[in-house]
Backbone atoms as SQL, in Angstrom:
CREATE TABLE atoms (id INTEGER PRIMARY KEY, chain TEXT, resi INTEGER, resn TEXT, atom TEXT, x REAL, y REAL, z REAL);
INSERT INTO atoms VALUES
  (1, 'A', 1, 'MET', 'N', 11.360, -3.881, -12.228),
  (2, 'A', 1, 'MET', 'CA', 9.790, -3.795, -12.292),
  (3, 'A', 1, 'MET', 'C', 9.306, -2.681, -12.925),
  (4, 'A', 2, 'PRO', 'N', 8.435, -2.836, -13.992),
  (5, 'A', 2, 'PRO', 'CA', 7.772, -1.577, -14.621),
  (6, 'A', 2, 'PRO', 'C', 6.435, -0.820, -13.031),
  (7, 'A', 3, 'PRO', 'N', 6.863, 0.890, -13.515),
  (8, 'A', 3, 'PRO', 'CA', 5.872, 0.921, -12.019),
  (9, 'A', 3, 'PRO', 'C', 4.502, 0.329, -12.222),
  (10, 'A', 4, 'LYS', 'N', 4.083, 0.205, -13.564),
  (11, 'A', 4, 'LYS', 'CA', 2.410, -0.087, -12.916),
  (12, 'A', 4, 'LYS', 'C', 2.032, -1.795, -12.286),
  (13, 'A', 5, 'ALA', 'N', 3.441, -2.218, -12.598),
  (14, 'A', 5, 'ALA', 'CA', 3.303, -3.989, -12.254),
  (15, 'A', 5, 'ALA', 'C', 3.878, -3.684, -10.470),
  (16, 'A', 6, 'HIS', 'N', 4.948, -2.870, -10.075),
  (17, 'A', 6, 'HIS', 'CA', 4.728, -2.438, -8.994),
  (18, 'A', 6, 'HIS', 'C', 3.717, -2.223, -8.240),
  (19, 'A', 7, 'VAL', 'N', 3.057, -1.099, -8.668),
  (20, 'A', 7, 'VAL', 'CA', 1.592, -0.992, -7.849),
  (21, 'A', 7, 'VAL', 'C', 0.327, -1.948, -8.031),
  (22, 'A', 8, 'VAL', 'N', 0.374, -2.785, -9.273),
  (23, 'A', 8, 'VAL', 'CA', -0.733, -3.748, -8.767),
  (24, 'A', 8, 'VAL', 'C', -0.385, -4.788, -7.578),
  (25, 'A', 9, 'LEU', 'N', 1.322, -5.303, -7.966),
  (26, 'A', 9, 'LEU', 'CA', 1.352, -6.193, -6.786),
  (27, 'A', 9, 'LEU', 'C', 1.218, -5.467, -5.683),
  (28, 'A', 10, 'PHE', 'N', 1.350, -4.145, -5.439),
  (29, 'A', 10, 'PHE', 'CA', 1.295, -4.108, -3.812),
  (30, 'A', 10, 'PHE', 'C', -0.291, -3.628, -3.612),
  (31, 'A', 11, 'PHE', 'N', -0.847, -3.534, -4.288),
  (32, 'A', 11, 'PHE', 'CA', -2.214, -2.833, -4.292),
  (33, 'A', 11, 'PHE', 'C', -3.184, -4.026, -4.015),
  (34, 'A', 12, 'MET', 'N', -2.812, -5.510, -4.459),
  (35, 'A', 12, 'MET', 'CA', -3.450, -6.835, -4.328),
  (36, 'A', 12, 'MET', 'C', -3.143, -7.022, -2.936),
  (37, 'A', 13, 'ILE', 'N', -1.710, -7.420, -2.897),
  (38, 'A', 13, 'ILE', 'CA', -1.321, -7.284, -1.142),
  (39, 'A', 13, 'ILE', 'C', -2.397, -6.635, -0.285),
  (40, 'A', 14, 'GLN', 'N', -2.331, -5.395, -0.658),
  (41, 'A', 14, 'GLN', 'CA', -3.121, -4.333, 0.049),
  (42, 'A', 14, 'GLN', 'C', -4.777, -4.970, 0.313),
  (43, 'A', 15, 'PHE', 'N', -4.945, -5.088, -0.784),
  (44, 'A', 15, 'PHE', 'CA', -6.462, -5.397, -1.221),
  (45, 'A', 15, 'PHE', 'C', -7.104, -7.052, -0.563),
  (46, 'A', 16, 'ILE', 'N', -6.492, -7.571, -0.151),
  (47, 'A', 16, 'ILE', 'CA', -5.690, -9.040, -0.004),
  (48, 'A', 16, 'ILE', 'C', -6.094, -9.514, 1.690),
  (49, 'A', 17, 'ILE', 'N', -5.059, -8.256, 2.139),
  (50, 'A', 17, 'ILE', 'CA', -5.258, -8.007, 3.881),
  (51, 'A', 17, 'ILE', 'C', -6.212, -6.992, 4.052),
  (52, 'A', 18, 'VAL', 'N', -6.597, -5.933, 3.212),
  (53, 'A', 18, 'VAL', 'CA', -7.991, -5.665, 4.121),
  (54, 'A', 18, 'VAL', 'C', -9.512, -5.971, 3.980),
  (55, 'A', 19, 'ILE', 'N', -9.352, -6.821, 3.239),
  (56, 'A', 19, 'ILE', 'CA', -10.777, -7.639, 2.455),
  (57, 'A', 19, 'ILE', 'C', -10.866, -9.107, 4.066),
  (58, 'A', 20, 'THR', 'N', -9.671, -8.982, 3.645),
  (59, 'A', 20, 'THR', 'CA', -9.429, -10.259, 4.652),
  (60, 'A', 20, 'THR', 'C', -9.787, -10.099, 6.400),
  (61, 'A', 21, 'ALA', 'N', -8.928, -8.759, 6.871),
  (62, 'A', 21, 'ALA', 'CA', -9.325, -8.442, 7.983),
  (63, 'A', 21, 'ALA', 'C', -10.858, -7.989, 8.281),
  (64, 'A', 22, 'PHE', 'N', -11.211, -6.861, 7.815),
  (65, 'A', 22, 'PHE', 'CA', -12.514, -6.514, 7.585),
  (66, 'A', 22, 'PHE', 'C', -13.756, -6.948, 7.001),
  (67, 'A', 23, 'GLY', 'N', -13.115, -7.662, 6.334),
  (68, 'A', 23, 'GLY', 'CA', -14.423, -9.107, 5.929),
  (69, 'A', 23, 'GLY', 'C', -14.463, -10.764, 6.649),
  (70, 'A', 24, 'ILE', 'N', -13.460, -10.930, 7.144),
  (71, 'A', 24, 'ILE', 'CA', -13.735, -11.955, 7.887),
  (72, 'A', 24, 'ILE', 'C', -13.020, -11.707, 9.620),
  (73, 'A', 25, 'LEU', 'N', -12.172, -11.026, 10.068),
  (74, 'A', 25, 'LEU', 'CA', -11.602, -11.310, 11.101),
  (75, 'A', 25, 'LEU', 'C', -12.417, -10.818, 12.019),
  (76, 'A', 26, 'VAL', 'N', -12.883, -9.344, 11.702),
  (77, 'A', 26, 'VAL', 'CA', -13.279, -7.974, 12.444),
  (78, 'A', 26, 'VAL', 'C', -15.071, -8.450, 13.159),
  (79, 'A', 27, 'PRO', 'N', -15.483, -9.514, 11.748),
  (80, 'A', 27, 'PRO', 'CA', -16.912, -9.512, 12.150),
  (81, 'A', 27, 'PRO', 'C', -16.989, -10.480, 13.041),
  (82, 'A', 28, 'ALA', 'N', -16.058, -11.837, 12.760),
  (83, 'A', 28, 'ALA', 'CA', -15.756, -12.432, 13.923),
  (84, 'A', 28, 'ALA', 'C', -15.657, -12.463, 15.346),
  (85, 'A', 29, 'LEU', 'N', -14.813, -11.575, 15.781),
  (86, 'A', 29, 'LEU', 'CA', -14.206, -10.877, 16.961),
  (87, 'A', 29, 'LEU', 'C', -15.457, -10.347, 17.354),
  (88, 'A', 30, 'HIS', 'N', -16.009, -9.355, 16.531),
  (89, 'A', 30, 'HIS', 'CA', -17.022, -9.131, 17.059),
  (90, 'A', 30, 'HIS', 'C', -18.524, -10.156, 17.303),
  (91, 'A', 31, 'HIS', 'N', -18.837, -11.043, 17.014),
  (92, 'A', 31, 'HIS', 'CA', -19.367, -11.714, 16.843),
  (93, 'A', 31, 'HIS', 'C', -19.284, -13.050, 18.391),
  (94, 'A', 32, 'ARG', 'N', -18.438, -12.540, 18.522),
  (95, 'A', 32, 'ARG', 'CA', -17.366, -13.302, 19.955),
  (96, 'A', 32, 'ARG', 'C', -17.517, -12.466, 21.049),
  (97, 'A', 33, 'GLY', 'N', -18.253, -11.135, 20.789),
  (98, 'A', 33, 'GLY', 'CA', -18.179, -9.996, 21.907),
  (99, 'A', 33, 'GLY', 'C', -16.940, -9.312, 22.398),
  (100, 'A', 34, 'VAL', 'N', -15.963, -9.121, 21.341),
  (101, 'A', 34, 'VAL', 'CA', -15.380, -7.933, 20.918),
  (102, 'A', 34, 'VAL', 'C', -15.768, -6.777, 21.266),
  (103, 'A', 35, 'PRO', 'N', -15.817, -5.851, 22.480),
  (104, 'A', 35, 'PRO', 'CA', -15.998, -4.652, 21.981),
  (105, 'A', 35, 'PRO', 'C', -16.314, -3.435, 20.884),
  (106, 'A', 36, 'SER', 'N', -16.762, -3.490, 20.685),
  (107, 'A', 36, 'SER', 'CA', -16.809, -2.198, 18.924),
  (108, 'A', 36, 'SER', 'C', -15.526, -1.428, 18.874),
  (109, 'A', 37, 'ILE', 'N', -15.259, -0.401, 20.144),
  (110, 'A', 37, 'ILE', 'CA', -14.607, 0.261, 20.468),
  (111, 'A', 37, 'ILE', 'C', -13.118, -0.389, 20.203),
  (112, 'A', 38, 'LEU', 'N', -12.697, -1.261, 20.840),
  (113, 'A', 38, 'LEU', 'CA', -11.389, -1.749, 20.620),
  (114, 'A', 38, 'LEU', 'C', -11.249, -2.545, 19.308),
  (115, 'A', 39, 'LEU', 'N', -12.081, -3.347, 18.262),
  (116, 'A', 39, 'LEU', 'CA', -12.103, -3.276, 17.072),
  (117, 'A', 39, 'LEU', 'C', -12.036, -2.295, 16.330),
  (118, 'A', 40, 'ILE', 'N', -12.678, -1.166, 16.483),
  (119, 'A', 40, 'ILE', 'CA', -12.361, 0.007, 15.532),
  (120, 'A', 40, 'ILE', 'C', -11.302, 0.430, 15.955),
  (121, 'A', 41, 'VAL', 'N', -10.719, 0.528, 16.994),
  (122, 'A', 41, 'VAL', 'CA', -9.041, 1.288, 17.233),
  (123, 'A', 41, 'VAL', 'C', -8.271, 0.114, 16.514),
  (124, 'A', 42, 'GLY', 'N', -8.184, -0.774, 17.480),
  (125, 'A', 42, 'GLY', 'CA', -7.432, -1.896, 17.042),
  (126, 'A', 42, 'GLY', 'C', -7.305, -2.016, 15.065),
  (127, 'A', 43, 'SER', 'N', -8.436, -2.012, 14.124),
  (128, 'A', 43, 'SER', 'CA', -8.240, -1.892, 12.846),
  (129, 'A', 43, 'SER', 'C', -7.532, -0.712, 12.080),
  (130, 'A', 44, 'LEU', 'N', -8.007, 0.575, 13.106),
  (131, 'A', 44, 'LEU', 'CA', -6.858, 1.735, 12.628),
  (132, 'A', 44, 'LEU', 'C', -5.804, 1.154, 12.823),
  (133, 'A', 45, 'ALA', 'N', -5.403, 1.257, 14.199),
  (134, 'A', 45, 'ALA', 'CA', -3.465, 0.582, 14.199),
  (135, 'A', 45, 'ALA', 'C', -3.363, -0.455, 13.349),
  (136, 'A', 46, 'ALA', 'N', -3.953, -1.319, 12.809),
  (137, 'A', 46, 'ALA', 'CA', -3.357, -2.605, 12.130),
  (138, 'A', 46, 'ALA', 'C', -3.688, -2.050, 10.468),
  (139, 'A', 47, 'LEU', 'N', -4.419, -1.300, 10.257),
  (140, 'A', 47, 'LEU', 'CA', -4.213, -0.709, 9.040),
  (141, 'A', 47, 'LEU', 'C', -2.977, 0.238, 8.426),
  (142, 'A', 48, 'VAL', 'N', -2.988, 0.627, 9.774),
  (143, 'A', 48, 'VAL', 'CA', -1.394, 1.853, 9.636),
  (144, 'A', 48, 'VAL', 'C', -0.298, 0.847, 9.564),
  (145, 'A', 49, 'LEU', 'N', -0.149, -0.092, 10.492),
  (146, 'A', 49, 'LEU', 'CA', 1.038, -0.903, 10.423),
  (147, 'A', 49, 'LEU', 'C', 1.192, -1.557, 9.105),
  (148, 'A', 50, 'VAL', 'N', 0.261, -2.093, 8.398),
  (149, 'A', 50, 'VAL', 'CA', 0.097, -2.974, 7.064),
  (150, 'A', 50, 'VAL', 'C', 0.798, -1.910, 6.267),
  (151, 'A', 51, 'HIS', 'N', -0.089, -0.610, 6.144),
  (152, 'A', 51, 'HIS', 'CA', 0.436, 0.031, 5.531),
  (153, 'A', 51, 'HIS', 'C', 2.185, 0.481, 5.538),
  (154, 'A', 52, 'LEU', 'N', 2.710, 0.671, 6.526),
  (155, 'A', 52, 'LEU', 'CA', 4.091, 0.791, 7.012),
  (156, 'A', 52, 'LEU', 'C', 5.131, -0.141, 6.720),
  (157, 'A', 53, 'VAL', 'N', 4.310, -1.477, 6.566),
  (158, 'A', 53, 'VAL', 'CA', 5.295, -2.804, 6.534),
  (159, 'A', 53, 'VAL', 'C', 5.151, -3.171, 5.176),
  (160, 'A', 54, 'LEU', 'N', 4.590, -2.386, 4.466),
  (161, 'A', 54, 'LEU', 'CA', 4.189, -2.385, 2.933),
  (162, 'A', 54, 'LEU', 'C', 5.162, -1.832, 1.848),
  (163, 'A', 55, 'GLY', 'N', 4.582, -0.517, 2.761),
  (164, 'A', 55, 'GLY', 'CA', 5.947, 0.612, 2.166),
  (165, 'A', 55, 'GLY', 'C', 7.743, 0.813, 2.357),
  (166, 'A', 56, 'ALA', 'N', 8.175, -0.330, 3.384),
  (167, 'A', 56, 'ALA', 'CA', 9.489, -0.507, 3.204),
  (168, 'A', 56, 'ALA', 'C', 9.269, -1.848, 2.572),
  (169, 'A', 57, 'LEU', 'N', 8.752, -2.497, 2.604),
  (170, 'A', 57, 'LEU', 'CA', 8.818, -3.586, 1.327),
  (171, 'A', 57, 'LEU', 'C', 8.864, -2.985, -0.271),
  (172, 'A', 58, 'ALA', 'N', 7.953, -2.245, 0.284),
  (173, 'A', 58, 'ALA', 'CA', 8.218, -1.401, -1.720),
  (174, 'A', 58, 'ALA', 'C', 9.442, -0.951, -2.173),
  (175, 'A', 59, 'LYS', 'N', 10.067, -0.271, -0.830),
  (176, 'A', 59, 'LYS', 'CA', 10.971, 0.825, -1.227),
  (177, 'A', 59, 'LYS', 'C', 12.134, -0.787, -1.432),
  (178, 'A', 60, 'LEU', 'N', 12.345, -1.466, -0.993),
  (179, 'A', 60, 'LEU', 'CA', 13.102, -2.474, -1.469),
  (180, 'A', 60, 'LEU', 'C', 13.083, -3.470, -2.923),
  (181, 'A', 61, 'ILE', 'N', 12.013, -2.929, -3.503),
  (182, 'A', 61, 'ILE', 'CA', 11.960, -3.654, -5.243),
  (183, 'A', 61, 'ILE', 'C', 11.994, -2.370, -6.253),
  (184, 'A', 62, 'PRO', 'N', 13.545, -2.359, -7.182),
  (185, 'A', 62, 'PRO', 'CA', 12.963, -1.180, -7.968),
  (186, 'A', 62, 'PRO', 'C', 12.805, -0.737, -8.315),
  (187, 'A', 63, 'VAL', 'N', 11.915, 0.107, -9.413),
  (188, 'A', 63, 'VAL', 'CA', 11.513, 0.405, -10.520),
  (189, 'A', 63, 'VAL', 'C', 11.485, 1.151, -11.339),
  (190, 'A', 64, 'ARG', 'N', 11.680, 1.027, -12.520),
  (191, 'A', 64, 'ARG', 'CA', 12.174, 1.633, -14.108),
  (192, 'A', 64, 'ARG', 'C', 11.628, 2.922, -14.107),
  (193, 'A', 65, 'CYS', 'N', 12.673, 4.001, -14.102),
  (194, 'A', 65, 'CYS', 'CA', 12.232, 4.629, -14.292),
  (195, 'A', 65, 'CYS', 'C', 11.643, 4.628, -16.467),
  (196, 'A', 66, 'ARG', 'N', 10.241, 6.007, -16.160),
  (197, 'A', 66, 'ARG', 'CA', 10.190, 6.095, -17.627),
  (198, 'A', 66, 'ARG', 'C', 10.885, 6.623, -18.428),
  (199, 'A', 67, 'SER', 'N', 11.616, 7.814, -18.189),
  (200, 'A', 67, 'SER', 'CA', 12.046, 8.895, -19.215),
  (201, 'A', 67, 'SER', 'C', 13.714, 8.091, -19.151),
  (202, 'A', 68, 'CYS', 'N', 14.634, 7.580, -18.061),
  (203, 'A', 68, 'CYS', 'CA', 15.983, 7.319, -18.353),
  (204, 'A', 68, 'CYS', 'C', 15.897, 5.747, -18.315),
  (205, 'A', 69, 'ARG', 'N', 15.225, 4.571, -17.999),
  (206, 'A', 69, 'ARG', 'CA', 15.314, 3.603, -17.392),
  (207, 'A', 69, 'ARG', 'C', 15.995, 3.305, -16.350),
  (208, 'A', 70, 'SER', 'N', 16.308, 4.284, -15.356),
  (209, 'A', 70, 'SER', 'CA', 17.522, 2.954, -14.389),
  (210, 'A', 70, 'SER', 'C', 16.390, 2.891, -13.020),
  (211, 'A', 71, 'ALA', 'N', 17.015, 2.797, -12.344),
  (212, 'A', 71, 'ALA', 'CA', 16.304, 2.805, -11.016),
  (213, 'A', 71, 'ALA', 'C', 15.199, 3.684, -10.273),
  (214, 'A', 72, 'SER', 'N', 14.477, 3.608, -10.540),
  (215, 'A', 72, 'SER', 'CA', 13.498, 4.495, -9.501),
  (216, 'A', 72, 'SER', 'C', 13.182, 4.014, -7.802),
  (217, 'A', 73, 'HIS', 'N', 12.747, 4.070, -7.317),
  (218, 'A', 73, 'HIS', 'CA', 12.662, 4.106, -5.771),
  (219, 'A', 73, 'HIS', 'C', 11.153, 4.728, -5.099),
  (220, 'A', 74, 'PHE', 'N', 10.660, 4.070, -5.165),
  (221, 'A', 74, 'PHE', 'CA', 8.895, 3.748, -3.764),
  (222, 'A', 74, 'PHE', 'C', 9.319, 4.854, -2.432),
  (223, 'A', 75, 'GLN', 'N', 8.431, 6.255, -2.710),
  (224, 'A', 75, 'GLN', 'CA', 8.592, 7.710, -1.979),
  (225, 'A', 75, 'GLN', 'C', 8.245, 7.240, -1.012),
  (226, 'A', 76, 'GLY', 'N', 6.530, 6.772, -1.484),
  (227, 'A', 76, 'GLY', 'CA', 6.092, 6.295, 0.051),
  (228, 'A', 76, 'GLY', 'C', 4.856, 6.508, -0.330),
  (229, 'A', 77, 'PHE', 'N', 3.701, 6.572, 0.253),
  (230, 'A', 77, 'PHE', 'CA', 1.777, 6.088, -0.068),
  (231, 'A', 77, 'PHE', 'C', 1.839, 7.613, -0.286),
  (232, 'A', 78, 'GLY', 'N', 0.794, 8.045, -1.429),
  (233, 'A', 78, 'GLY', 'CA', -0.136, 9.587, -1.151),
  (234, 'A', 78, 'GLY', 'C', -1.242, 10.267, 0.069),
  (235, 'A', 79, 'TRP', 'N', -1.396, 10.787, 0.147),
  (236, 'A', 79, 'TRP', 'CA', -2.459, 11.908, 1.131),
  (237, 'A', 79, 'TRP', 'C', -3.229, 10.012, 1.540),
  (238, 'A', 80, 'TRP', 'N', -3.582, 9.092, 0.773),
  (239, 'A', 80, 'TRP', 'CA', -4.254, 7.854, 1.399),
  (240, 'A', 80, 'TRP', 'C', -3.173, 6.472, 0.777),
  (241, 'A', 81, 'PRO', 'N', -4.338, 5.846, 0.986),
  (242, 'A', 81, 'PRO', 'CA', -2.744, 4.246, 0.370),
  (243, 'A', 81, 'PRO', 'C', -3.216, 4.048, -0.894),
  (244, 'A', 82, 'PHE', 'N', -3.953, 4.491, -1.735),
  (245, 'A', 82, 'PHE', 'CA', -3.722, 4.544, -3.293),
  (246, 'A', 82, 'PHE', 'C', -3.327, 5.314, -4.154),
  (247, 'A', 83, 'ILE', 'N', -2.539, 5.953, -3.536),
  (248, 'A', 83, 'ILE', 'CA', -1.725, 6.983, -4.000),
  (249, 'A', 83, 'ILE', 'C', -0.210, 6.244, -3.843),
  (250, 'A', 84, 'TYR', 'N', 0.517, 6.233, -5.192),
  (251, 'A', 84, 'TYR', 'CA', 2.235, 5.522, -5.252),
  (252, 'A', 84, 'TYR', 'C', 2.784, 6.495, -5.453),
  (253, 'A', 85, 'ARG', 'N', 3.995, 7.235, -4.795),
  (254, 'A', 85, 'ARG', 'CA', 4.723, 7.909, -5.073),
  (255, 'A', 85, 'ARG', 'C', 6.326, 7.368, -5.330),
  (256, 'A', 86, 'TYR', 'N', 6.791, 7.554, -6.637),
  (257, 'A', 86, 'TYR', 'CA', 8.108, 7.064, -6.992),
  (258, 'A', 86, 'TYR', 'C', 9.398, 8.487, -7.400),
  (259, 'A', 87, 'LYS', 'N', 10.500, 8.540, -7.358),
  (260, 'A', 87, 'LYS', 'CA', 11.507, 9.075, -7.806),
  (261, 'A', 87, 'LYS', 'C', 13.003, 8.669, -8.296),
  (262, 'A', 88, 'CYS', 'N', 12.987, 9.149, -9.135),
  (263, 'A', 88, 'CYS', 'CA', 13.969, 8.628, -9.860),
  (264, 'A', 88, 'CYS', 'C', 15.430, 9.146, -9.382),
  (265, 'A', 89, 'SER', 'N', 16.732, 7.589, -9.097),
  (266, 'A', 89, 'SER', 'CA', 17.749, 8.773, -8.501),
  (267, 'A', 89, 'SER', 'C', 19.125, 9.076, -9.452),
  (268, 'A', 90, 'GLU', 'N', 17.846, 8.821, -10.388),
  (269, 'A', 90, 'GLU', 'CA', 19.352, 9.406, -11.908),
  (270, 'A', 90, 'GLU', 'C', 19.056, 10.847, -12.582),
  (271, 'A', 91, 'CYS', 'N', 17.935, 11.019, -12.785),
  (272, 'A', 91, 'CYS', 'CA', 17.479, 12.041, -13.596),
  (273, 'A', 91, 'CYS', 'C', 16.460, 13.130, -12.888),
  (274, 'A', 92, 'GLY', 'N', 16.077, 12.286, -11.593),
  (275, 'A', 92, 'GLY', 'CA', 14.896, 13.267, -10.306),
  (276, 'A', 92, 'GLY', 'C', 13.782, 13.363, -10.821),
  (277, 'A', 93, 'GLU', 'N', 12.969, 12.312, -11.848),
  (278, 'A', 93, 'GLU', 'CA', 11.778, 12.675, -12.240),
  (279, 'A', 93, 'GLU', 'C', 10.785, 12.063, -10.816),
  (280, 'A', 94, 'GLN', 'N', 9.751, 12.375, -10.458),
  (281, 'A', 94, 'GLN', 'CA', 9.298, 11.691, -9.513),
  (282, 'A', 94, 'GLN', 'C', 7.881, 11.499, -10.670),
  (283, 'A', 95, 'LEU', 'N', 7.048, 10.366, -10.228),
  (284, 'A', 95, 'LEU', 'CA', 6.190, 9.458, -10.380),
  (285, 'A', 95, 'LEU', 'C', 5.161, 9.686, -9.638),
  (286, 'A', 96, 'ARG', 'N', 3.471, 9.846, -9.942),
  (287, 'A', 96, 'ARG', 'CA', 2.899, 9.498, -9.266),
  (288, 'A', 96, 'ARG', 'C', 1.749, 8.719, -9.682),
  (289, 'A', 97, 'LEU', 'N', 1.678, 7.986, -9.109),
  (290, 'A', 97, 'LEU', 'CA', 0.266, 6.737, -10.104),
  (291, 'A', 97, 'LEU', 'C', -0.483, 6.287, -8.896),
  (292, 'A', 98, 'GLU', 'N', -1.906, 6.429, -9.351),
  (293, 'A', 98, 'GLU', 'CA', -2.992, 6.252, -8.362),
  (294, 'A', 98, 'GLU', 'C', -4.145, 5.348, -9.041),
  (295, 'A', 99, 'VAL', 'N', -4.318, 4.470, -7.730),
  (296, 'A', 99, 'VAL', 'CA', -5.166, 3.522, -8.101),
  (297, 'A', 99, 'VAL', 'C', -6.639, 4.019, -7.918),
  (298, 'A', 100, 'ALA', 'N', -7.328, 3.850, -9.463),
  (299, 'A', 100, 'ALA', 'CA', -8.670, 4.645, -9.336),
  (300, 'A', 100, 'ALA', 'C', -9.823, 3.322, -10.177),
  (301, 'A', 101, 'GLY', 'N', -10.847, 3.099, -9.942),
  (302, 'A', 101, 'GLY', 'CA', -11.950, 2.259, -10.389),
  (303, 'A', 101, 'GLY', 'C', -12.249, 2.623, -11.913),
  (304, 'A', 102, 'GLY', 'N', -12.408, 1.727, -12.355),
  (305, 'A', 102, 'GLY', 'CA', -13.372, 2.033, -13.948),
  (306, 'A', 102, 'GLY', 'C', -12.835, 1.415, -14.669);
């Protein structure tokens, strides 16, 4: 799989989960009387859990290295969840892709 397709796939999964959780689930729970502090703590914990699970799944799908075309693997998210890091096991090249608007 090309690196950009890998990023698009996992970014869209992140986007759908976050929009669903924060656009539908959290407001519905708040409307039902769940305390705000529980919603905040639960949302942060759920966001971390989503990224841990997505990171584990992303490591299972090999990505083509740009220089040697062998299997490169997802190394994890950057300092924020829209930075994707890859490292080629063959040539050692490191790739960093960031989802940016525009």
